C-alpha positions as CSV (number, residue, x, y, z in Angstrom):
1,M,167.7,101.1,5.8
2,T,169.5,100.1,2.6
3,N,171.6,97.0,2.8
4,T,174.4,96.4,0.3
5,L,175.8,93.1,1.6
6,P,176.8,90.5,-1.0
7,A,173.7,88.5,-2.0
8,A,175.0,85.2,-0.5
9,D,175.7,87.0,2.8
10,R,172.5,89.0,2.6
11,N,170.2,86.0,2.7
12,A,172.4,84.0,5.0
13,A,172.7,86.9,7.4
14,F,169.0,87.4,7.5
15,T,168.4,83.7,8.2
16,A,171.1,83.6,10.9
17,E,169.6,86.7,12.6
18,R,166.1,85.3,12.5
19,R,167.1,81.9,14.0
20,G,169.1,83.6,16.7
21,Q,166.0,85.6,17.6
22,L,164.0,82.4,17.9
23,D,166.6,80.5,19.8
24,A,167.6,83.1,22.4
25,A,164.8,82.7,24.8
26,A,166.8,83.5,28.0
27,D,166.1,86.9,29.5
28,R,163.7,87.6,26.6
29,R,161.3,89.5,28.8
30,A,164.1,91.7,30.2
31,D,165.3,92.4,26.7
32,I,161.8,93.3,25.6
33,E,161.3,95.7,28.4
34,A,164.8,97.3,27.7
35,R,163.9,97.7,24.0
36,I,160.6,99.3,24.9
37,A,162.3,101.7,27.3
38,A,164.9,102.5,24.6
39,G,162.1,103.2,22.1
40,T,163.3,100.6,19.6
41,L,160.2,98.4,20.2
42,V,156.9,100.4,20.3
43,P,153.7,98.9,21.6
44,V,150.8,99.2,19.1
45,G,148.2,97.3,21.1
46,N,146.8,93.8,21.3
47,G,150.2,92.3,22.2
48,R,151.8,93.6,19.1
49,Y,154.9,95.8,18.8
50,Q,156.5,97.7,15.9
51,V,160.2,97.7,15.5
52,N,161.8,101.2,15.5
53,D,165.4,100.4,14.8
54,P,167.1,101.5,11.5
55,N,170.0,99.1,12.2
56,S,167.7,96.1,12.3
57,W,166.4,93.9,9.4
58,D,163.0,94.3,11.0
59,N,162.7,98.1,11.1
60,G,159.1,99.0,10.6
61,E,157.9,95.4,11.0
62,V,155.2,94.4,13.6
63,W,156.0,91.6,16.1
64,T,153.6,89.6,18.2
65,L,153.7,88.7,21.9
66,T,153.4,84.9,22.2
67,D,153.9,83.0,25.5
68,G,155.9,85.8,27.0
69,E,158.1,86.3,23.9
70,V,157.9,88.9,21.2
71,L,158.5,87.0,17.9
72,P,158.7,88.2,14.3
73,E,155.7,87.4,12.1
74,H,156.4,85.4,9.0
75,G,153.1,86.5,7.5
76,L,152.6,83.3,5.5
77,D,149.2,81.9,4.8
78,T,148.1,79.2,7.3
79,T,144.3,79.2,6.6
80,T,144.3,75.6,5.4
81,G,146.2,74.3,8.5
82,T,149.6,74.2,6.9
83,V,152.1,76.9,6.0
84,A,151.9,78.0,2.4
85,L,155.6,77.9,1.4
86,Y,157.8,75.9,-0.9
87,S,161.5,76.6,-0.8
88,R,164.7,75.2,-2.1
89,V,166.5,76.5,1.0
90,P,165.2,76.3,4.6
91,G,163.8,79.7,5.8
92,W,164.7,81.4,9.1
93,H,161.4,80.2,10.5
94,E,162.0,76.6,9.4
95,L,158.4,76.3,8.1
96,G,156.9,75.1,4.8
97,T,158.1,72.4,2.5
98,V,161.8,72.3,1.6
99,I,163.0,70.5,-1.5
100,P,166.8,70.9,-1.3
101,E,167.5,70.0,-4.9
102,G,164.6,72.1,-6.1
103,T,162.1,71.2,-8.8
104,S,161.0,72.4,-12.2
105,D,157.6,70.8,-11.9
106,I,154.9,73.5,-11.5
107,D,152.3,71.1,-10.0
108,T,154.8,70.0,-7.3
109,V,155.5,73.6,-6.3
110,L,151.8,74.6,-6.4
111,D,151.1,71.7,-4.0
112,A,154.1,72.1,-1.8
113,G,153.7,75.9,-1.6
114,G,150.0,75.7,-0.7
115,I,149.0,77.8,-3.7
116,G,147.3,75.2,-5.8
117,F,144.0,77.0,-5.4
118,E,142.2,79.0,-8.0
119,V,140.4,82.3,-7.6
120,I,137.0,83.2,-9.2
121,R,134.9,86.3,-9.4
122,R,131.4,86.5,-7.8
123,P,128.9,89.4,-7.9
124,V,128.7,91.7,-5.0
125,L,125.3,91.3,-3.3
126,Y,123.7,93.7,-0.8
127,Q,120.4,94.4,1.0
128,N,119.0,97.9,1.5
129,I,117.2,96.9,4.7
130,L,117.4,93.8,7.0
131,A,115.6,90.9,5.3
132,G,114.9,93.1,2.2
133,P,115.5,91.9,-1.4
134,V,119.0,90.9,-2.3
135,R,120.4,93.2,-5.0
136,V,123.5,93.1,-7.2
137,L,126.0,96.0,-7.1
138,P,126.7,96.8,-10.8
139,D,130.3,96.4,-12.1
140,Q,131.6,95.1,-8.7
141,F,132.8,91.6,-7.9
142,V,134.3,89.7,-5.0
143,T,137.4,87.6,-5.7
144,V,136.8,84.2,-4.0
145,R,139.4,81.6,-3.1
146,Q,138.0,78.3,-4.3
147,D,139.5,75.9,-1.8
148,T,138.5,77.8,1.4
149,E,135.6,79.8,-0.1
150,A,137.2,82.9,1.5
151,G,136.4,86.3,0.0
152,L,139.7,88.0,-0.8
153,G,138.7,91.5,-2.1
154,V,136.4,93.6,-4.2
155,V,137.4,94.4,-7.8
156,G,135.9,96.2,-10.8
157,A,134.4,94.8,-13.9
158,R,137.6,95.0,-16.0
159,Y,139.6,93.0,-13.4
160,E,140.8,89.7,-14.7
161,V,142.1,87.0,-12.3
162,F,145.7,86.2,-12.8
163,Q,145.8,82.5,-11.5
164,N,148.7,81.2,-9.5
165,R,149.6,78.7,-12.3
166,D,149.7,81.7,-14.7
167,I,152.5,83.3,-12.7
168,F,154.8,80.2,-13.2
169,E,154.0,80.0,-16.9
170,F,154.6,83.8,-17.3
171,L,158.0,83.5,-15.6
172,Q,158.9,80.5,-17.8
173,D,158.2,82.5,-20.9
174,L,160.0,85.5,-19.5
175,V,163.3,83.7,-19.1
176,A,162.6,81.4,-22.1
177,D,163.3,78.3,-20.0
178,H,160.5,75.8,-19.3
179,E,162.9,73.7,-17.1
180,V,163.7,76.4,-14.7
181,I,164.4,75.3,-11.1
182,W,162.0,77.2,-8.7
183,E,163.6,78.8,-5.6
184,S,160.5,79.6,-3.6
185,A,156.8,80.1,-3.8
186,G,154.0,80.7,-1.3
187,A,151.1,82.9,-0.1
188,L,150.8,85.8,2.3
189,R,147.8,87.4,4.0
190,D,145.4,84.4,3.8
191,G,146.2,84.0,0.1
192,R,145.6,87.6,-0.9
193,R,149.2,87.8,-2.1
194,V,151.2,85.1,-3.8
195,F,154.8,85.0,-4.8
196,V,157.1,82.9,-7.0
197,C,160.8,83.2,-7.1
198,L,163.6,81.8,-9.4
199,R,167.3,82.4,-9.5
200,L,169.1,83.9,-12.5
201,P,172.4,82.5,-13.7
202,E,174.1,85.9,-14.1
203,T,175.9,87.6,-11.2
204,V,176.1,91.3,-10.9
205,T,179.5,92.3,-9.5
206,I,180.4,95.8,-8.2
207,D,184.1,95.4,-7.5
208,A,185.7,98.8,-7.0
209,A,187.3,100.8,-4.2
210,G,187.2,97.8,-1.9
211,I,183.4,97.4,-2.1
212,S,183.3,94.0,-3.8
213,D,179.5,93.7,-3.8
214,Q,178.6,90.4,-5.5
215,I,174.8,90.2,-6.1
216,V,173.1,87.1,-7.3
217,P,169.8,88.2,-8.9
218,Y,166.5,86.5,-8.4
219,I,163.3,87.1,-10.4
220,A,160.3,87.3,-8.1
221,A,156.7,87.6,-9.3
222,I,154.3,89.0,-6.8
223,N,150.6,88.9,-7.5
224,S,147.6,90.1,-5.5
225,H,144.1,88.6,-5.6
226,D,142.4,91.4,-3.7
227,G,142.7,94.2,-6.2
228,S,145.2,96.1,-4.0
229,S,148.1,96.2,-6.5
230,L,149.4,95.4,-9.9
231,A,150.8,92.0,-10.8
232,Q,154.6,92.7,-10.4
233,V,157.9,91.2,-11.5
234,V,161.1,92.4,-9.9
235,V,164.8,91.5,-10.4
236,T,166.1,91.5,-6.9
237,P,168.9,90.1,-4.6
238,W,166.3,88.6,-2.3
239,R,164.8,85.1,-2.2
240,I,161.3,85.5,-0.8
241,E,160.4,83.2,2.1
242,C,158.2,85.4,4.3
243,G,156.5,88.8,4.5
244,N,159.7,90.5,5.5
245,T,161.7,89.2,2.5
246,E,158.9,90.1,0.2
247,R,159.2,93.7,1.3
248,F,163.0,93.5,0.9
249,A,162.7,92.0,-2.6
250,V,160.6,95.0,-3.7
251,R,162.7,97.6,-1.8
252,D,166.0,96.5,-3.2
253,A,164.9,95.6,-6.8
254,F,167.3,96.5,-9.6
255,T,164.4,96.8,-12.0
256,R,160.6,96.2,-11.9
257,W,157.7,95.7,-14.2
258,G,154.0,95.8,-13.4
259,V,150.8,95.1,-15.2
260,R,147.1,95.7,-14.3
261,H,144.8,92.7,-14.1
262,T,143.3,93.0,-17.5
263,R,142.5,90.7,-20.3
264,N,145.9,91.0,-22.2
265,A,148.2,90.9,-19.1
266,R,149.6,87.5,-19.9
267,D,150.5,88.4,-23.4
268,R,153.0,91.1,-22.5
269,V,156.1,89.0,-22.0
270,A,158.2,90.9,-24.6
271,E,157.4,94.2,-22.9
272,A,158.3,92.8,-19.5
273,R,161.6,91.3,-20.8
274,R,162.6,94.7,-22.3
275,T,161.6,96.6,-19.1
276,L,163.4,94.2,-16.8
277,G,166.5,94.1,-19.1
278,L,166.8,90.3,-18.8
279,S,170.0,89.8,-20.7
280,V,173.7,89.3,-19.9
281,K,174.4,92.7,-21.7
282,Y,172.1,94.5,-19.3
283,F,173.8,93.1,-16.2
284,D,177.2,93.8,-17.6
285,A,176.2,97.4,-18.3
286,F,174.7,97.7,-14.9
287,A,177.8,96.5,-13.2
288,A,180.1,98.7,-15.3
289,E,178.1,101.8,-14.5
290,E,177.9,101.1,-10.8
291,E,181.7,100.3,-10.7
292,T,182.4,103.6,-12.4
293,L,180.3,105.4,-9.7
294,A,182.1,103.5,-7.0
295,R,185.5,104.6,-8.4
296,T,184.5,108.3,-8.5
297,E,185.3,110.3,-5.5
298,L,182.6,112.9,-4.5
299,T,182.8,115.6,-1.9
300,I,179.8,116.7,0.3
301,A,179.7,119.9,-1.7
302,E,179.4,118.0,-5.0
303,F,176.7,115.8,-3.4
304,H,174.7,118.9,-2.5
305,Q,175.2,120.2,-6.1
306,V,173.4,117.0,-7.3
307,L,170.6,117.6,-4.8
308,Q,170.2,121.1,-6.1
309,Q,169.7,119.8,-9.6
310,L,167.1,117.3,-8.4
311,W,165.3,119.5,-5.9
312,P,166.0,123.2,-6.5
313,A,165.9,125.5,-3.5
314,P,162.6,127.4,-3.0
315,E,162.5,130.9,-4.5
316,E,162.8,133.9,-2.2
317,G,159.5,134.6,-0.5
318,A,158.3,131.0,-0.8
319,P,155.8,129.9,1.9
320,K,157.4,128.9,5.2
321,R,156.1,125.3,4.8
322,T,157.9,124.9,1.5
323,V,161.1,126.2,2.9
324,T,160.8,123.9,6.0
325,H,160.1,120.9,3.7
326,H,163.2,121.7,1.6
327,T,165.4,122.0,4.7
328,N,164.1,118.7,6.2
329,R,164.8,116.9,2.9
330,R,168.3,118.3,2.7
331,D,169.1,117.3,6.3
332,T,167.7,113.8,5.8
333,L,169.7,113.3,2.6
334,A,172.8,114.6,4.3
335,A,172.4,112.0,7.1
336,L,171.9,109.3,4.5
337,W,175.0,110.5,2.6
338,T,177.0,110.2,5.9
339,A,175.7,106.7,6.6
340,N,176.4,105.4,3.1
341,S,179.8,107.1,2.7
342,D,181.0,105.8,6.0
343,R,180.6,102.3,4.6
344,L,181.1,102.8,0.9
345,G,183.5,105.7,0.8
346,C,182.8,109.3,-0.4
347,T,181.9,108.2,-3.8
348,A,179.2,108.7,-6.4
349,Y,178.0,105.2,-5.6
350,A,177.3,106.2,-2.0
351,A,175.5,109.3,-3.3
352,E,173.2,107.2,-5.5
353,R,172.4,104.8,-2.7
354,A,171.5,107.7,-0.4
355,I,169.2,109.3,-3.0
356,T,167.5,106.0,-3.8
357,E,167.0,105.3,-0.1
358,Y,165.4,108.7,0.4
359,T,163.0,108.5,-2.6
360,D,161.8,105.0,-1.7
361,W,161.6,105.1,2.1
362,K,162.3,108.5,3.6
363,Q,160.5,111.3,1.8
364,P,157.1,112.3,3.2
365,I,154.0,110.8,1.7
366,R,150.3,111.5,2.0
367,P,148.4,108.2,1.3
368,T,144.9,108.6,-0.1
369,G,142.0,106.3,-0.8
370,S,142.4,102.7,0.4
371,L,146.0,103.4,1.5
372,R,145.0,106.3,3.8
373,G,146.7,105.8,7.2
374,R,148.9,102.9,5.8
375,D,152.2,104.6,5.2
376,L,154.3,101.4,4.8
377,A,151.8,100.0,2.3
378,A,151.7,103.2,0.4
379,R,155.5,103.4,0.2
380,A,155.7,99.8,-1.0
381,T,153.0,100.5,-3.6
382,A,154.9,103.6,-4.8
383,V,158.1,101.5,-5.1
384,L,156.3,98.7,-7.0
385,E,154.7,101.1,-9.4
386,G,157.9,103.0,-10.0
387,S,156.6,106.4,-8.8
388,N,160.1,107.7,-8.1
389,D,161.9,106.0,-11.0
390,D,162.2,109.3,-12.9
391,I,164.1,111.2,-10.2
392,K,166.3,108.1,-9.5
393,S,167.1,107.9,-13.3
394,R,168.0,111.6,-13.3
395,A,170.2,111.2,-10.3
396,H,172.0,108.2,-11.9
397,R,172.6,110.2,-15.1
398,Q,173.7,113.3,-13.2
399,L,176.2,111.2,-11.2
400,L,177.5,109.5,-14.3
401,T,178.4,112.9,-15.8
402,M,180.5,113.6,-12.8
403,T,182.6,110.4,-13.5
404,R,183.9,112.1,-16.7
405,R,185.5,115.0,-15.0
């Protein structure tokens, strides 16, 4: 589900919905049973349920049964006995340390956010037989969290740890402001993932055909300590305050940049700044193009012409499986066009949103390796690494040509 609410409303609406979920305890059990019967809440075992409701913020998320209530999981690290979150604005869960005026002091945020720990590499040891000699596995290391001594993941010999403090300093260099006020910072999955978020002064406004989307951009840096993903920086309308909003920040990012955990990762600020387009000119151009798309009427036939350019129909005699896949993709995109055009009008802007939503979250995937069987994680990784950026760029350019008719 792609949300295009104004940024201020987006974060406020999410917080309001979350608090309402926590406060509305009356008839909770009946509501749970009704949702299970309706198929919008699917039991997955061990008192956990997956949300199956495209109209909910929580679609695809897993909730946990606690004291007779099914509650959303914030996903924040609690392994030290406190919740690892610093925020300038209270989150929906009302957890963590809130400093309303914010702070530019990195040490304060590291402490308040519960991410002041460092991570080191240690050799992987093994035994061939019980009580046999301990051997070292060549070129493999365990990343270890220093404060809890917890093993976070297994990485290769070229992997360099990107310390939590490094994230802050990288973002300071990225925006060329060492007095930046930090919006939020914290840890997820027992410290395996860490995030830092700051707010940009520019506002992206898409004000055409009655849409009036006003998007306040944030820069979020998301780093993993378990070797599962690149170190990422995204420009996004979401302030991260839990596992859900981390996913939203990645899903709805305007631009993204990633770097592998290698020796020169922290020296690539200029590259990141170019890729992310961190300038007023970039945001002005982005808003102007999106406004142009929003002012351009588009028929369903023209939408299908764009799809034909992106995904040509199979040739005659193509395997049945190929034809079926093409038909399913066309039908899914048609449904996404309907949903977006109902809200945004029959415009090129609605078409772009439909295509983006499909490439990021609807098209079939076949995860391999460590992501096998983890579709949501595989989709998030594909979005982070920009796997579909080429087709989204082609769609954007194709739709812009239609604005000059």
